[in-house]
Each structure stands twice: as structure tokens, then as C-alpha cells.
C-alpha positions in Angstrom: 10.3 -4.1 -33.5 8.4 -0.9 -34.2 9.5 2.6 -33.2 9.2 1.7 -29.6 12.3 1.0 -27.5 10.4 -1.1 -24.9 7.8 -1.4 -22.3 7.2 0.0 -18.8 5.0 -1.8 -16.2 3.9 0.6 -13.4 2.5 -1.3 -10.3 1.2 0.7 -7.3 0.4 -1.0 -4.0 -2.1 0.7 -1.8 -2.1 -0.7 1.8 -2.6 0.4 5.4 -3.0 -1.8 8.4 -6.4 -2.2 9.9 -6.8 0.6 12.4 -10.3 1.2 13.7 -11.1 2.1 17.3 -14.8 2.6 17.9 -14.1 2.4 21.7 -12.7 5.9 21.5 -14.2 9.1 20.2 -11.0 9.9 18.3 -7.9 7.8 17.8 -4.6 9.2 16.6 -3.6 6.3 14.3 -6.8 6.5 12.4 -5.4 9.6 10.8 -3.0 7.4 8.8 -6.0 6.5 6.7 -7.3 10.1 6.6 -4.0 11.5 5.4 -3.6 8.7 2.8 -7.0 9.4 1.4 -6.5 13.2 1.2 -2.8 13.2 0.0 -2.5 10.0 -2.1 -5.7 8.1 -3.0 -7.8 11.0 -4.1 -4.9 12.7 -6.0 -4.0 9.4 -7.7 -7.6 8.7 -8.7 -7.9 12.2 -10.2 -4.6 11.8 -12.0 -5.8 8.7 -13.8 -9.2 10.3 -14.4 -7.7 13.3 -16.0 -5.5 11.2 -18.2 -8.5 9.1 -19.3 -10.6 12.2 -20.0 -7.8 13.7 -22.1 -7.4 10.5 -24.1 -3.8 10.0 -22.9 -2.8 6.3 -23.2 -1.9 5.3 -19.7 -1.9 1.8 -18.1 -1.1 0.9 -14.5 -1.7 -2.0 -12.2 -3.0 -1.1 -8.7 -3.1 -3.5 -5.7 -5.6 -2.7 -3.0 -5.2 -4.6 0.2 -8.1 -6.1 2.0 -7.6 -4.1 5.2 -7.5 -0.9 3.2 -10.7 -1.8 1.3 -12.4 -2.6 4.6 -11.5 0.8 6.0 -12.5 2.6 2.9 -16.0 1.0 3.1 -16.4 1.3 6.8 -19.3 3.7 7.8 -17.6 4.8 11.1 -14.3 5.6 9.4 -16.0 7.4 6.6 -17.9 9.6 9.1 -14.7 10.2 11.0 -12.8 11.1 7.8 -15.4 13.8 7.1 -15.0 15.1 10.7 -11.2 15.1 10.1 -11.7 17.2 7.0 -13.9 19.7 8.8 -11.3 20.1 11.5 -8.5 20.7 8.9 -10.7 23.2 7.0 -11.3 25.1 10.3 -7.5 25.1 11.0 -6.8 26.4 7.5 -9.4 29.1 8.0 -7.5 30.2 11.1 -4.3 30.1 9.1 -5.7 32.4 6.5 -6.3 34.9 9.2 -3.0 34.4 11.0 -0.9 34.7 7.8 -2.7 37.6 6.2 0.3 39.9 6.7 2.8 37.6 4.9 1.9 37.1 1.2 4.1 33.9 0.8 2.6 32.0 3.7 -0.9 33.4 3.2 -0.9 31.9 -0.4 0.3 28.6 1.0 -2.5 28.6 3.6 -5.0 29.3 0.9 -3.7 26.3 -1.1 -4.2 24.0 1.9 -7.7 25.4 2.5 -8.6 24.8 -1.1 -7.2 21.3 -1.0 -9.1 20.3 2.1 -12.3 21.9 0.8 -11.9 20.1 -2.6 -11.4 16.8 -0.8 -14.6 17.4 1.2 -16.5 18.3 -2.0 -15.2 15.2 -3.8 -16.0 12.9 -0.9 -19.5 14.3 -0.1 -20.7 15.5 -3.4 -19.0 13.8 -6.3 -18.4 10.3 -5.1 -20.3 10.1 -1.8 -17.1 8.7 -0.3 -17.0 5.7 -2.6 -13.4 5.5 -3.5 -13.6 1.8 -4.1 -16.2 2.5 -6.8 -13.8 5.1 -8.4 -11.1 2.5 -8.7 -13.6 0.0 -10.2 -14.7 2.6 -12.8 -11.1 3.2 -13.9 -10.7 -0.5 -14.2 -13.8 -0.7 -16.3 -12.5 2.1 -18.5 -9.3 0.1 -19.1 -7.0 2.5 -17.4 -6.2 0.5 -14.3 -5.8 -3.3 -13.7 -6.7 -4.2 -10.2 -4.7 -6.6 -8.0 -5.0 -8.0 -4.5 -2.6 -9.1 -1.8 -2.4 -11.2 1.3 -5.4 -11.0 3.7 -3.7 -8.9 6.4 -0.5 -8.2 4.6 1.4 -10.9 6.5 5.0 -11.4 5.4 4.6 -14.9 3.9 8.2 -16.2 4.2 8.0 -15.6 8.0 4.7 -17.4 8.3 5.9 -20.4 6.3 6.6 -22.7 9.3 2.8 -23.3 9.3 1.9 -23.8 5.6 -1.8 -23.3 6.3 -1.1 -19.8 7.5 0.3 -18.9 4.1 -2.5 -20.6 2.3 -5.1 -18.7 4.4 -3.4 -15.3 3.8 -3.5 -15.9 0.1 -7.0 -17.5 -0.2 -8.7 -14.9 2.0 -7.0 -12.0 0.2 -8.3 -13.4 -3.1 -11.8 -14.0 -1.8 -12.0 -10.5 -0.3 -11.1 -9.0 -3.7 -13.8 -11.1 -5.5 -16.4 -10.1 -2.8 -15.7 -6.4 -3.1 -15.2 -6.1 -6.9 -17.1 -9.1 -8.2 -14.2 -9.9 -10.6 -10.9 -11.7 -10.5 -7.8 -9.8 -9.6 -5.3 -9.7 -12.4 -2.4 -10.5 -10.1 -1.2 -10.8 -6.5 1.1 -8.4 -4.6 3.5 -10.3 -2.3 3.7 -8.3 0.9 7.1 -6.6 1.0 7.8 -8.5 -2.2 8.6 -11.4 0.0 9.3 -14.7 -1.7 10.6 -18.1 -0.6 11.1 -21.3 -2.7 7.8 -23.2 -3.0 5.6 -20.1 -2.4 4.5 -20.3 -6.0 2.6 -23.6 -5.2 -0.1 -22.1 -2.9 -0.3 -19.0 -5.2 -1.0 -21.3 -8.2 -3.6 -23.2 -6.2 -5.3 -19.9 -5.6 -5.2 -19.1 -9.4 -2.7 -16.3 -9.0 -1.3 -15.3 -12.4 1.7 -13.1 -11.5 3.5 -11.5 -8.6 6.2 -8.8 -8.3 9.5 -9.8 -6.6 12.7 -8.0 -5.7 15.5 -7.7 -8.2 17.6 -10.5 -6.9 14.7 -13.0 -6.9 15.0 -13.2 -10.7 18.7 -12.1 -11.1 19.8 -14.9 -8.8 17.1 -17.5 -9.8 17.9 -21.2 -10.0 18.8 -20.7 -13.7 20.4 -17.5 -15.1 17.6 -15.4 -16.6 17.9 -15.1 -20.3 16.6 -11.5 -20.3 17.9 -10.5 -16.9 15.3 -8.7 -14.9 13.7 -7.2 -18.1 11.3 -10.0 -18.7 9.4 -12.2 -16.2 10.2 -15.8 -15.4 7.7 -18.6 -14.7 8.0 -20.3 -11.3 7.8 -24.1 -11.5 4.0 -23.9 -10.9 3.5 -21.5 -13.7 3.1 -18.3 -11.7 4.9 -15.4 -13.4 7.4 -13.4 -11.4 8.2 -9.8 -12.5 11.4 -8.4 -10.9 11.7 -4.8 -9.8 14.2 -2.7 -11.6 16.3 -1.5 -8.7 18.0 1.5 -10.4 14.9 2.8 -12.2 12.8 2.4 -9.0 15.3 4.2 -6.7 15.3 7.2 -9.0 11.6 7.6 -8.0 11.4 6.6 -4.3 14.7 7.5 -2.8 14.7 10.7 -0.8 18.5 10.8 -0.9 19.4 9.8 -4.5 16.0 10.2 -6.2 13.6 12.9 -7.2 11.7 13.3 -3.9 14.7 14.9 -2.2 15.0 17.8 -4.6 15.2 21.1 -2.8 12.2 22.5 -4.6 9.8 19.9 -3.4 7.6 20.3 -0.3 9.2 19.1 2.9 7.4 16.2 4.5 8.6 16.6 8.0 8.2 20.4 8.5 4.6 21.0 9.7 2.9 23.7 11.6 1.9 21.1 14.2 5.4 21.3 15.4 6.1 25.0 14.7 3.2 27.1 16.0 2.1 28.1 19.5 0.8 25.1 21.4 -2.4 26.9 22.7 -3.2 27.9 19.2 -2.9 24.4 18.0 -4.5 22.6 20.9 -8.0 22.2 19.5 -6.5 20.3 16.5 -4.2 18.0 18.4 -5.2 14.6 19.8 -7.0 14.3 23.1 -3.7 13.2 24.7 -2.2 16.6 23.8 1.0 15.6 21.9 2.1 17.6 18.9 1.4 15.9 15.7 1.5 16.7 12.0 -1.5 18.6 10.9 -1.0 18.3 7.1 -0.3 22.0 6.7 3.2 22.4 5.5 4.8 25.6 4.3 8.4 24.8 3.6 10.4 23.1 0.9 13.1 20.5 1.3 15.8 23.3 0.8 18.7 21.1 2.0 19.8 18.6 4.6 19.8 21.0 7.5 17.1 22.4 9.7 16.9 25.7 7.9 14.0 25.5 5.4 12.8 28.0 2.8 9.2 28.7 2.1 7.6 26.4 -0.5 7.2 27.7 -4.0 4.4 25.7 -5.8 5.4 27.0 -9.3 9.0 26.1 -8.8 7.9 22.7 -7.6 5.7 22.2 -10.6 8.5 23.2 -13.0 10.8 20.8 -11.2 8.3 17.9 -11.5 7.9 18.6 -15.2 11.7 18.5 -15.6 11.9 15.3 -13.6 9.1 13.7 -15.7 10.9 14.6 -18.9 14.2 13.3 -17.5 12.7 10.0 -16.4 10.9 9.5 -19.7 14.3 10.0 -21.5 16.1 7.8 -18.9 13.6 4.9 -19.5 13.8 5.3 -23.3 17.6 5.3 -23.3 17.8 2.3 -21.0 15.3 0.3 -23.0 17.0 1.3 -26.3 20.3 0.0 -25.0 18.7 -3.3 -23.9 16.6 -3.7 -27.1 19.7 -4.2 -29.2 20.3 -7.6 -27.5 16.7 -8.7 -27.1 14.4 -10.6 -29.5 11.4 -9.0 -27.8 10.8 -5.6 -26.2 12.5 -5.3 -22.9 10.3 -4.5 -19.9 11.0 -2.2 -17.0 8.9 -3.3 -13.9 8.4 -0.5 -11.5 6.5 -1.4 -8.3 5.9 1.3 -5.6 3.9 1.9 -2.5 1.0 4.1 -3.7 1.4 6.2 -0.6 4.8 7.4 -1.9 2.8 9.5 -4.4 1.3 12.5 -2.6 1.8 11.6 1.1 5.6 11.1 1.3 6.3 12.9 -2.0 3.8 15.7 -2.3 4.4 16.3 -6.0 4.4 12.6 -6.8 0.9 12.5 -8.4 1.8 15.5 -10.5 5.1 13.9 -11.6 3.2 10.7 -12.4 0.7 12.5 -14.6 3.4 14.5 -16.4 5.4 11.3 -16.9 2.4 9.5 -18.5 1.8 12.5 -20.8 5.5 12.5 -21.7 5.6 8.8 -22.5 2.4 9.1 -24.6 3.7 12.1 -26.5 7.2 10.6 -27.2 5.9 7.2 -28.3 9.2 5.4 -27.5 8.1 3.7 -24.3 4.7 2.0 -24.0 3.0 1.4 -20.6 1.8 -2.2 -20.2 0.6 -4.0 -17.2 2.1 -7.4 -16.2 -1.0 -9.4 -17.2 -1.0 -7.7 -20.6 2.6 -8.6 -21.0 1.8 -12.2 -20.4 -1.0 -12.0 -22.9 1.5 -10.6 -25.5 4.4 -12.8 -24.6 3.1 -16.1 -23.0 6.3 -18.0 -23.5 8.8 -17.3 -20.8 11.7 -19.1 -19.0 11.0 -21.4 -16.1 13.1 -21.0 -12.9 12.8 -20.9 -9.1 13.1 -17.3 -7.9 15.7 -16.6 -5.2 14.2 -15.8 -1.7 14.2 -12.4 -0.3 12.2 -9.1 0.1 12.4 -5.6 -1.1 13.6 -4.5 2.4 17.1 -3.4 3.3 19.7 -5.6 1.6 17.0 -7.7 0.1 16.5 -9.8 3.2 14.0 -10.1 6.1 15.9 -8.1 8.6 13.5 -5.2 8.8 10.7 -7.6 9.9 13.0 -9.9 11.9 15.3 -8.1 14.3 16.3 -8.3 17.9 13.6 -5.7 18.6 10.7 -7.7 17.1 11.7 -11.4 16.9 9.6 -12.2 20.0 6.5 -11.9 17.8 7.0 -14.9 15.7 6.9 -17.7 18.3 3.5 -16.4 19.3 2.3 -16.2 15.7 3.6 -19.7 14.9 2.0 -21.2 18.0 -1.3 -19.5 17.3 -1.3 -20.6 13.7 -0.6 -24.2 14.7 -3.4 -24.0 17.2 -5.8 -22.5 14.6 -5.1 -25.5 12.3 -5.8 -27.9 15.1 -9.1 -26.2 15.9 -10.2 -26.1 12.3 -9.5 -29.8 11.9 -11.2 -30.6 15.2 -14.3 -28.7 14.2 -14.9 -29.5 10.5 -18.5 -28.4 10.5 -19.0 -26.0 13.4 -22.2 -24.0 13.6 -23.8 -21.3 15.7 -21.7 -19.6 18.3 -18.8 -22.1 17.9 -18.6 -21.2 14.2 -18.6 -17.5 15.0 -15.9 -18.0 17.5 -13.7 -20.0 15.1 -14.1 -17.3 12.4 -13.2 -14.6 14.9 -10.2 -16.5 16.1 -9.0 -16.7 12.5 -9.5 -12.9 12.2 -7.5 -12.2 15.3 -4.7 -14.5 14.0 -4.6 -12.7 10.6 -4.5 -9.3 12.2 -1.7 -10.3 14.5 0.3 -11.5 11.4 0.3 -8.1 9.7 3.8 -7.2 8.5 3.1 -3.6 9.6 3.6 -4.3 13.3 7.2 -5.7 13.2 8.1 -3.0 10.7 7.0 -0.2 13.1 8.8 -1.8 16.0 12.1 -2.2 14.1 11.9 1.3 12.8 11.2 2.8 16.2 7.9 4.4 15.1 4.7 4.0 17.2 6.4 1.1 19.0 3.9 1.0 21.9 0.9 0.9 19.5 2.4 -1.8 17.3 3.4 -3.9 20.3 -0.1 -3.6 21.8 -1.8 -4.5 18.5 0.2 -7.8 18.3 -0.3 -8.7 22.0 -4.0 -7.7 21.9 -4.8 -9.9 18.8 -2.8 -12.8 20.2 -4.6 -12.5 23.5 -8.0 -12.4 21.9 -7.1 -15.4 19.8 -5.9 -17.3 22.8 -9.1 -16.6 24.8 -11.3 -17.6 21.9 -9.3 -20.8 21.4 -9.5 -21.6 25.1 -13.3 -21.0 25.2 -13.8 -23.1 22.0 -11.9 -26.0 23.5 -13.9 -25.8 26.7 -17.1 -25.5 24.8 -18.0 -22.3 26.7 -17.8 -19.2 24.5 -18.6 -15.9 26.2 -21.2 -14.7 23.7 -21.3 -11.1 24.9 -17.5 -10.7 24.7 -17.5 -12.4 21.3 -20.0 -9.8 20.0 -17.7 -7.0 21.3 -14.7 -8.5 19.6 -16.6 -9.0 16.3 -17.7 -5.4 16.4 -14.2 -4.1 17.0 -12.4 -6.2 14.3 -15.2 -6.2 11.7 -13.4 -7.2 8.5 -13.3 -10.3 6.3 -17.1 -10.7 6.5 -17.0 -13.8 4.3 -14.1 -15.5 6.2 -14.5 -19.3 6.6 -12.2 -20.7 9.3 -12.1 -24.0 7.5 -9.4 -22.5 5.2 -7.0 -23.5 7.9 -8.0 -27.2 7.8 
């Protein structure tokens, strides 16, 4: 070994469910995308661009889900995002006037105004809204390695009763990535890190090289892992499985035991949308009138109670710098301890939702940039993506990973509870019916072909893991329930009409326009 103690693999997963409602002038849930662009995707892109411009050695793998890519490319949503920014800039303008008598809050209002204005400038002037192209350029520059995931982010273990449903999720996810980026993905993000024995076979058939799994998937594999979770194992089919390091990951994502809960950081939940006079806010609230977060937040975490102190950006930056230095030292110490017993550099695998950085944890992109600079300056821990690790260390132990997810207790209970278990009988029945239709129509053309393709889209959208998650967590339950039932109902109507040989072409056109993703989808993947 050289002076390095070991390796660190950072894997970021960017995903949002398909939310696009052209039938409404505005739609509240579309702001999920707008907030993620402003608070996470743009800051992360600029973080990696600054590191590259400064010659800082930094490597990360980034998974971009097909629904997210479809929304980032959609002209309607891009137009609506620009309108969203204009609305926030107008609100920030008003806040500059309202807070002019309080220096602390006035400075914070100015920061928000500058952030929204900069986002508009970056979207309209610098990149013309092409965030996908920005990710591709960073990949071309060797800073990022791009991955894909399942077509609609379906939790594959819970779709397994119909094997073709799993195959389709994988194959369509891979195909969408190739269509968008004109290259192969370096790896595949398992939705919710969900694995079950035998899943590696359809992954291998789709030419997937590696996946990330939860800690116990490798720690409790069919054979004791020689390197613990600090090296990948090969599944029986040859797909590599990299296990999340639970302790090192929790330090970053946990709001109770990790960095994001520090009192100096900006509070996610405190927002002027819930604090200020209703009449003042009404022009910036949804048409339905309920109070929602506006993105303008003036307070820091402070503590567990309701009392919150004003946010201090300089204090937060100093805290992020201290946490970046602490984490760099933590990783170096942990890897040095492990290296004494290893005959190869130990690897810390750190997979996170990309939206943690910036959206949930406002200072996350800053912390990440400072961490990369710390690691590069110290030279004791080298960042390496999973595919690069396999290039450097192609010989690895073979074992069957243990089943599970990265949800609570490592099981499926977040996505399969008394609140949402009703979903799966409908998904399984629809998947079986889709298989039967695909086999009954091996070479459909014209309207029948379009209806079969659209039936597959509706099935995929109903299978998204986001809906049962929202229901079990008690957030936007009505919307998530409606999404599942609407997609299943559309699928059922299409299947009925295909079987009768009488497809309502006008209605089909309307459904195709509403759920316009996976343009290259071929229903025969289910056959």
C-alpha cells in the first residue's frame, strides 16, 4: 500500500416520481421538482463544476432516474419551473421591503433573492435549462460516473411475483438511459436498495455491472464476506454488490445523530409560508389556498423545541467546514484501522439520496464540496467510483446477498404496511394481465400497438415505490392513493379495450399526452 489508508465511493441517487399535470394551470406537487432543481440539482452541479475548475480530484457516481430525466427534459415543466422562479423572486422582492427594518432578516431575504435570481440566470442564460447536458458534461470530464435505475422506481422485491414486471423495470430503465445519454450506464441503482435472492439474474441479463445494497445484504450473505462490507461481493451471476456502510452513512444523513441536525444549520421545516400573514402570502400559495412552504427560511435548527433563532450563514459555513474536516478524519481513521487486516485498500461505500444535499440539508452541497477538498488535500483517502474499483480489483468473493432494503430495520415495512398493502394485489393482477396481453399480441401495430405501449406505461407508473412510501408516512396520502388508483384504472380500461378490439382513440391520445414518458417503450418486453 501507498500513503493512502483506503478508498471512498460516493454514490448519489437523484429521483422524483413522475408528476406532470397539464390539465391544471398550476399543480402543487409539481413544486417537488422545482424545489429539487433549485435547492439540490443546481447546487450539486455547481459543486462538481467548481471542483473540476479548481483541479480538485473528485469522483462520484450519480444515478438519474428515468422519471426525473423525463421531467427535466419536459417543455411544459421547464416553462412552469421558470414561472415558479419568477414567483419566488417576486416574493423575495416583497420580503426585502418587509424586512428592511431588521438587519438580520433583511440580509436573509437578500440571500434568498440572490439565490432565486441566480437560479433563473443559470437556467435561462447559462444552460438554457439543460441540466441533463450539464450532468453529461461532468461525466465527459471524468468527474461523475452516471448510473440508471428501474424504469419507474418500482421496489423490485415486491414486484417479484410476476418476474416479467421486474425484467421490464430493469430493461426499460437501462434503455431510457441509453436513449437520453447515448452511452451505457456504469451501474444500476436498486430502488430503495431492495434486493432478493435471484434478482441478480435479470440484472445480469440486462448487462448491469454493479448495484448498491444495504449493509446486511453483504454482512449476512450466503457466505461470510472476507472483507466485511468494505469490499464488494459478486452475486452468482457476476453482478457486483457494494454494501452501504451504515455508521459512516448515518453520520451524514441522520437529522438526530448526524450533521444535518446541528443547531447552526438552516431549519428545513420553518418557512415564512407558515409564519406570515395569510393575505400577504395568498398570491404565492396554491389555488386551493392552503399554506405551503415557499422556500424562504430564516431560522436555524437551534434545538428540538419550537423556538428557533435566526439563521447565521457564516456560522453555518464554519460548522460545515468543521464537519467536513471531522468526516475526512473519521474516514481516514476508520480506513487506517481496517487496512491493517486487509491485503487490499478497504472501501467505504456511501450511497445517499441526492436530494439530501441542499433540499433536506441546506448546507449539504457546501459540506460535500469542502469534504472533497479536504480529502484531496490530505491525500489519505481516495475517492473512487464502484466501477473503477472493479477495474482495479476484478477478483472478488462470490456469494448470494441477503434480502432487504435500506428502509427501517432493513426490511420492506415502509412500503408494505397495513396502510398500503392493498396496492399490491392490484399491481400483481395488472402485471399478470400485461404479460398475457403481450403474449397474445406478439406483433401488434397501429392503434393496438399504441394502446399496449400505453398500458405498459400506466402499469409502470402505478408500480412506483413513491406511492406506498407516501401513504405509510402519512404525507400527501390522498394524492399518492389517487395516483395508484388512476394508473391502475387507466391500465384496466386499456386492457379491456384491447381485448375487445375497440380502443377509444381520442381517450388514448389524452392519456398518452398526460403520461408522456418512456417514448421508446416496447410493450413486448413483458412477453
